N, C-alpha and C positions, 0 to 999 in steps of 0.2 A: 854638359850634364855629368859626364864621368868625373870631371874634376870636382864638381859640387858634391857628388856622392862620396868621393874619397875624403873630402874635407869633413863631411858629416861623420864619417866612420872614425876619422882620427880624433875629432872632438869628443865623440861618444866614448872612445877608448880611454882618452885622458880623464874624463869625468869618472869613469868606472875605477880607474887606478887610484884617483884621489879619494873616492869614497871608501875604497878598501883600506887605504892608509889611515884614514880617520878612525875607522872601526878598530883597527889594530892598535892605534895609539891610545884609544879609550880603554881597551881591555888591559893593556900592559902598563899604562902610565898613570891611571887613576887609582886612588886607594879604594879597596873593596872593604865592605863591612866585615869585621872579624867575627868569627863564630865564638859565642860565649854563653854564659849562663842565662842571659836575658835576650838572646838573639831571636828566640821564637822559632828557630828552625828545627828544634828537636835534636840536632847534632851538636854535641858540646865537646870541645877538646879537653883533655886532662890538663890540670894546672899543677905545676911543680911547687911543692912546699919545702922549705928549709927551716930547720930549727937551730937554735943557738948552739946546741951541742954538735952541730954538723950533720945530723941525720937528715935524710931526704925522703920524701914521700910524694905520691901522686893523688891529687883530689879529682874525683870523677863524678859527673852528673849523668852519665850515660844510662844508668839504671833508675833514674828518678821516677817515682810513681809506682814502682813495683811493690807488691805486698810482701811483708815479712814472711819468711818460711815458717811452716808449722811443725818442723822437726822437733822432737823432744830432746831435752838434755836434763842433767841432774842438778838439783840444788844441794845445799850444804848437808842435808840429811839424806841424800841419795834418792829423793823423790823426783819423779818426772815433772818438768815444767816446760812451757813453750813461751815464745815471745808474746803470744796473745795474752798471757797472764799479766803483762805489764802495760796493757792498753789503758788509754786515758791521759797519759802524759807522753811527751817526747821520750824516745829511747835511744841511747847510744850503745850499740852493740860492738864489743871488741872480741875478735876471734884470735886466739893466741895459743902459745904452748911454752912450757918451761925450758924446752930445748932450743927455743928461738931467741937469739941474742937481742935483736931489736924489740921483740915483745917484752922481754924482761926490762930493757932500758926505759921503756915508756910507762911501765906499770906504776911506779911511784907517783908520777904526775897524774895518771888516770885515777889513782886512789885519792889524791888531793881534789881532783875535779869532782869525784863522786860526793865528797863532803860539801864542796862549794855549791853544787847544783842539786842537792838532795831534795829540795822543795819544788824544783821546777822540772826535773827530768830524772829518768832511771838510767844509771850507768851499769851495764851488765857485761861482765867479762866471762867468756866461755872458753875454757881450756880444751885443747884437742889432744892432751896427753893420753896415750893408750893405757897408762897405769892408773888412771882415774884421779882421785883426790889427793893421794899421798904426796906426789911431788909438788902439787899446787899448794897444799897446806904448809909444806916445808919451806917453799919459796916465800909465801906470804909472811911466815914467822921470821924468816931470815931478813927480809927487807922492811918489816914493820908495816905491812899493808893492813889497814884496819877498817876501811870503809867499803871495801868490795867483798861481795859474797863469792866464795870459791865454787862457781858453777863449773861443771865438767861435762865433757862429751866424749867419753872413752870410745864410743862406737863411731865417732866422726859423722854423726847424723847431720849436723849443721853443714859440714863440708859437702856431704852428698846432696843436700838440698840446693846447694849452689853448683851442682854438677862437678864438684871437685875442682872448680876453677878459681878458688880463693887462695891467694898467697898470704902467708902469715908475716906480720900481723896485718889484719884488715879491720878497719873500724867503720861501721855504717850508722848513719843518723836516720832514724825513722820519726815521722811526725806522730801526733797523738792518735791518728787513725791507722797507724801501722804501715804507712807508705814511705818508701825510701826517699830521702832528700838528697843525700850524697854519700859517697864512700871514700875513704882514704886508705890507700894501699902503702904500707910502710909505717915505720914508727915516727911519732912526733912528740914534742914536748907540749903537753896539754895545759900547762900553766902560762903559756904565752898568749898575749892579747889577741893576736890574729887568729889563733885556733879557737879561743873562746868566742870570738865574734862569729865564727862559722856556725856555732851551735844555735845562734839566734835565728837561723834560717828555718828552724822547726817551730818557732813561736806562732 
């Protein structure tokens, strides 16, 4: 009887060890689904973007669905406007400043994008220069920017609306209902096909 009991114990122990090994090999050896924009998990990893000029940026879907802030900023005439004034079409918001080198580098291609997309979406660039419109107008004249309105936010109200957690440049795509689709942190070349394709996510 004692021998029979010992044998049962040994067999049970062997089966337990084998079951544990099988679970471990499944967890470590099988490919797991990657988290991505269509994973349905709500957790989305940043995607690194690289432009032909060597600039790098991060595409993020982590804030998708959030409403656009209501903070006011100034139009070319110094009158207060908000992002709600652009409702009805997708909106590409670019937060930048003239003292920011990557911001200035991407501005000519943003200007070209504004002309290309004028019937389909609004391209709004809001400067965070504390000096207001003077440096923005000078930069636009120097670089030949013609299709962008020199919106300014000398009080940094837009930054405050994002809890001052925005790095420059940051570009945010909103759908026609004012909900965020994605954001890109860093400068990119907006005339490249893969960047233009990203804009279709707001269609």
